Structure formats: C-alpha cells, structure tokens
C-alpha positions as a Python dict, from the first residue, in 0.01 Angstrom:
ca = {
    (1, 'M'): (0, 0, 0),
    (2, 'T'): (-357, -104, -80),
    (3, 'K'): (-618, -153, 184),
    (4, 'L'): (-776, -499, 207),
    (5, 'S'): (-1151, -547, 238),
    (6, 'G'): (-1292, -759, 521),
    (7, 'S'): (-1314, -1076, 312),
    (8, 'E'): (-962, -1026, 174),
    (9, 'K'): (-826, -991, 528),
    (10, 'E'): (-1002, -1311, 634),
    (11, 'H'): (-908, -1519, 332),
    (12, 'G'): (-584, -1360, 216),
    (13, 'A'): (-686, -1333, -149),
    (14, 'K'): (-901, -1115, -367),
    (15, 'P'): (-1249, -1247, -444),
    (16, 'W'): (-1277, -1418, -783),
    (17, 'L'): (-1619, -1266, -841),
    (18, 'Q'): (-1768, -934, -734),
    (19, 'V'): (-2146, -926, -757),
    (20, 'N'): (-2355, -608, -752),
    (21, 'S'): (-2706, -751, -803),
    (22, 'L'): (-2914, -1067, -776),
    (23, 'D'): (-2933, -1082, -1157),
    (24, 'E'): (-2555, -1073, -1179),
    (25, 'L'): (-2531, -1352, -921),
    (26, 'T'): (-2775, -1560, -1126),
    (27, 'K'): (-2565, -1512, -1440),
    (28, 'H'): (-2272, -1680, -1264),
    (29, 'E'): (-2482, -1947, -1093),
    (30, 'K'): (-2324, -2245, -1273),
    (31, 'E'): (-1967, -2150, -1175),
    (32, 'I'): (-2074, -2073, -818),
    (33, 'L'): (-2254, -2407, -786),
    (34, 'E'): (-1941, -2585, -910),
    (35, 'R'): (-1734, -2414, -640),
    (36, 'I'): (-1991, -2503, -375),
    (37, 'E'): (-1985, -2867, -490),
    (38, 'R'): (-1605, -2877, -452),
    (39, 'T'): (-1626, -2731, -100),
    (40, 'P'): (-1642, -2988, 181),
    (41, 'N'): (-2001, -2983, 312),
    (42, 'G'): (-2071, -2700, 67),
    (43, 'G'): (-2442, -2774, 29),
    (44, 'Q'): (-2498, -2787, 403),
    (45, 'L'): (-2292, -2473, 459),
    (46, 'F'): (-2499, -2291, 196),
    (47, 'L'): (-2821, -2391, 371),
    (48, 'I'): (-2686, -2277, 709),
    (49, 'H'): (-2552, -1938, 597),
    (50, 'P'): (-2543, -1866, 222),
    (51, 'F'): (-2371, -1529, 262),
    (52, 'M'): (-2079, -1674, 457),
    (53, 'L'): (-2033, -1959, 212),
    (54, 'L'): (-2042, -1726, -88),
    (55, 'R'): (-1772, -1514, 78),
    (56, 'D'): (-1567, -1825, 160),
    (57, 'I'): (-1570, -1945, -202),
    (58, 'G'): (-1463, -1603, -327),
    (59, 'V'): (-1791, -1431, -414),
    (60, 'E'): (-1806, -1077, -282),
    (61, 'L'): (-2160, -941, -265),
    (62, 'S'): (-2224, -568, -267),
    (63, 'E'): (-2468, -432, -10),
    (64, 'R'): (-2720, -388, -291),
    (65, 'A'): (-2684, -752, -398),
    (66, 'E'): (-2727, -876, -42),
    (67, 'Q'): (-3037, -657, 5),
    (68, 'E'): (-3188, -787, -320),
    (69, 'I'): (-3126, -1146, -208),
    (70, 'R'): (-3288, -1080, 130),
    (71, 'Q'): (-3591, -921, -40),
    (72, 'H'): (-3614, -1217, -280),
    (73, 'E'): (-3570, -1469, 4),
    (74, 'P'): (-3733, -1316, 314),
    (75, 'T'): (-3673, -1640, 507),
    (76, 'L'): (-3303, -1551, 528),
    (77, 'T'): (-3334, -1395, 871),
    (78, 'G'): (-3160, -1487, 1189),
    (79, 'L'): (-2863, -1648, 1017),
    (80, 'S'): (-2598, -1748, 1270),
    (81, 'A'): (-2226, -1785, 1218),
    (82, 'V'): (-2199, -2038, 1504),
    (83, 'P'): (-2343, -2348, 1329),
    (84, 'Y'): (-2170, -2246, 1005),
    (85, 'Q'): (-1828, -2229, 1173),
    (86, 'A'): (-1893, -2551, 1368),
    (87, 'L'): (-1965, -2747, 1050),
    (88, 'K'): (-1687, -2578, 855),
    (89, 'N'): (-1434, -2665, 1127),
    (90, 'S'): (-1566, -3020, 1174),
    (91, 'K'): (-1348, -3306, 1059),
    (92, 'E'): (-1640, -3550, 1083),
    (93, 'Q'): (-1786, -3688, 761),
    (94, 'Q'): (-2152, -3590, 734),
    (95, 'N'): (-2412, -3866, 689),
    (96, 'I'): (-2614, -3656, 444),
    (97, 'R'): (-2482, -3459, 150),
    (98, 'F'): (-2680, -3184, -23),
    (99, 'H'): (-2637, -3120, -395),
    (100, 'L'): (-2765, -2779, -497),
    (101, 'R'): (-2933, -2736, -834),
    (102, 'G'): (-2968, -2361, -797),
    (103, 'L'): (-2882, -2081, -559),
    (104, 'F'): (-3225, -1930, -499),
    (105, 'E'): (-3577, -2004, -612),
    (106, 'R'): (-3679, -1836, -936),
    (107, 'K'): (-3972, -1599, -902),
    (108, 'K'): (-4231, -1621, -1178),
}
C-alpha cells in the first residue's frame, strides 16, 4: 500500500504536475493558466492564496519551489486559508472576474 501525500489525501488524486523550482513552474505557465481559467473564480482564488489554488488544480510545489516563489514575491506573506475557502465554497456569482496573463511578475 502506498502512502498518500497531503494534497493527494485532500483531493483523492495524484497531482498532474510536480514542480521543483520557479523556473520549472514558469515553463508550465500556459497549461497552469488554462487550468486556473477553467476553475470557478480561479483568478480571484489565485490572488487570495496562490499556493492553495495551485494545489487545488493539481500542481504540487516542492519546498524549494515554494521558497523560490516567496523570495521572488516577498509580498506573499500572511496568506490566509479562510477567505480562500469562503470564496471556493461560495455559490454566489462574483461581480468581477480576473483573467491572469501570467503567474508571477518577471524579474529583469
């Protein structure tokens, strides 16, 4: 019997993409953005808690990848699961819809 990771326990399926670095995440950006677009309130959920949304759409980030993202985007502090879960569980149609053109800002 194989042991399930935390995200597999929560979602009942293996992640479709395992990411070990920010560069690797960027290489799959187009496919990830397509999955976010197909997710109800995906853009808003990404803005509220990008790590939870990535996990929910099947992207498993290694600790290294998550650390690189946090270093690249230092504003990702104090993320809360409460507003994320509230919007995810909401059946209300949102008045505003966000369309993402990229996951994170490109550093020059």
